[in-house]
C-alpha positions, 0 to 999 in steps of 0.5 A: 249784797249787789248794791252800789254802796261800798260795804265795810266789814270789820273783822277780828284780825286773829279769828276773822270773825265778823264784828260789824257790817252794814245791813246789806252784808248781813242780808248777804250772810243770811243764816251764816251769821257766825261763819268766819269771813274766810268761809265766804271766799272760794278756796282758790282766792284765799291765798290772795286774800291772806296776802292782802290781809297780811299787808293791810295796805289798802291796796285794791284787789279783786276777790270773789264771794260765795252767796247763800245760793253758791253763786260766786261774784267778783268784788273790788276789795281793800283791807286797812287797819280797823278801829282797834289794834285787833281788828281790820276793815274790809271794803267791798264794791260789787264789780258789776255795780260800777256801770250802775254807779256811773249811770246814777252819778251822771244822772245825779250830777245833771239834776243837781246842776240843773237845780243850782242853775235855776238860782244862778248860785255859785257853789264851792268845795273846801278840802281841809287836807290842803286848806283850799276852796274851789268856786264853781258857777253853773251858767250854761255849763259848769265852770271852775271860776277860782281855786284859792287858799282859804286865807286868800278867800277870806281876804277877798270877802273882807275887802268890801266888808265893814267891821261888823261884817268882818266879824261874821266872815271870820266866824264863818271861815272858822266854822268852815276850817273846823268842819262845823256840821251846817252853818251859814253867814248873811251880809247886807251886800254883795261882798264880791263887788265894791258898789253892789249894796242893793243885794243880800248875800247868803253863804250856806255850807255843810261839812261831810264826815267819813268814819268821824273824820272831816274830809270836805265841806260844800255849799252855795253862795246866793246873792238876791234881793232882800224880799227874796231872801226873806221867804227862805226859811232857815233850817234848824239843825243841832249845832253839835251833830248837824242832825235835825232838832227835836222840834223839826224831826217831831214836826216831820214825823207828825206830818208823815204819820198823823196828817199825810198817813204815809204807810211804812214809817218806822220810828227808832229811838236810840240811846247811848248807854251810860253816856253820863259816865263818858262825860264824867270819866273822859270829859265833855269834849270826848262826849261831844266827839262820841255824839258826832261820830255816832251821828255820822255812823247813823247818817251813813246807814240811813242815807236818803231813806229816812230822817235823823234828829237829836232829841236829847243829850244822848238820845236820837230819833230815826224816822225810816221810810218804806220800812214795814219789813221788820226783818230788814229793820233788824238788819239796819238796826244791827248794822248801826249798833255793831258799827258803833260798838266796833268804832269804840271797842273796849280796852282802848286806852283813853277812849270809852267803849260805846254801845247803843240801846234801841227801841222801834215801832212801826206805822200803821202796824203798831199804832195809827198816831205819832204820839202812840207810836213814839210811846211804844218805841220808847217802851221798847227802848226801855225793855232793851235797857232793862235786858242789859243794853247793847241791843235793839228791841222791835215792839211786838204786841204779842211779846210786850203787851198792848197799849193799855197794858203798857200804860197801866204798868207804867202808871202803877210801877213807874221807875225813878230811873226810867232809862236806867242811866242813873247811879244808885247814889242818884236814885237814893237822892231822889228817894230822899227828896221824896221822903222830905218833900211836900208831896206824900211818899207812903212807906209802901211806895218807898219799899216798892222803889227799893225792890224795883231799883236795887233788885231786893227780893224781900225787904221788911221793916218792923214797926210798932203795930205792923210790918210792911214788906215787899 
């Protein structure tokens, strides 16, 4: 677990059982999956830990953790209130990683500054906590060229804008203030200068979230010629979650697998269990908040090691890079699943309990084309739902059958409710539509559907000449 990341572990306040953790901590636990967290702490450090647990103030302290090999390592720690009243969140940072953090941060800043300087852009940061925007330029060295209340920055943009541009500016400022995931505005002139009408101005921004809470937005202001702006392709993202659209992530996955044939690509299809009930019970605004928070949890875990897209109302696709180690994949999927479950615990008034079902398949182990790989991951997702949801299943040919066997099963025994999200009433409505529809719906198929969808062991209907039973 000696990673430079800050690890978050959610514990049951009473038993100190681990409710969720990130993939690195699950790897650190190894075979000690059901061991209370206190057992990872040496006896001589437990008094300090219990005191900080009782305070739950978020104050930083040092604690040692015992690895599987018995080695004790120091971690900077904090304990804060968890996502529910019965839980706490423990944050850990490996002490020796701080030197590596400083080195990587310095390198990362240098690279990003060099890239920004190539385009002579101005970049900015907006903090909603104080409603302030800071502008920077990177000519020769980083310089703070202004810090303004957001309202004053809006007035500065409005000063040289026409009526149509003022409307665009107001929409952009609103998106910035509410923390829209990714957004932009374009103007046919440099709005910072009174007479600079020979340029186009583009402002692009992205909002960053921590545990579903908007904490900062950052972006670039680019001023260039019309021809230069034309060659920049607009990045399409899902407006609600800020993730890639279905078209873009599909295009990227096909490029990686079918064209470039990059080994070690793994697809994970993720579905929010019973999401329709969330919208029906708590309203679509709550449903949108669930989607945004789930997207944020996935983004935090996947980071730079994959791509995430929203491919349906409550369905996501993750394209993992360098992910041919299935044991590591189990840890990562478990982390996402458990973090979502811990973030939406049961029995919290006014909030739905949320779980995920996941299906996963790997290239080239399982298939050599994107379409086939997606089909197998989708079948694994279906199996996860069939087995009770709130779980992940990684496709295994020996357990789940080969491609032709699965296709044969789906062709001859396909369900009306292939994802298991429909109510019994919805299934019955579909069956009635088939009975009175134009296409043939033989009685044998009707009986098969009853058996398949309602768990009936035997169904018999007497007819004048013979009985059909399933």
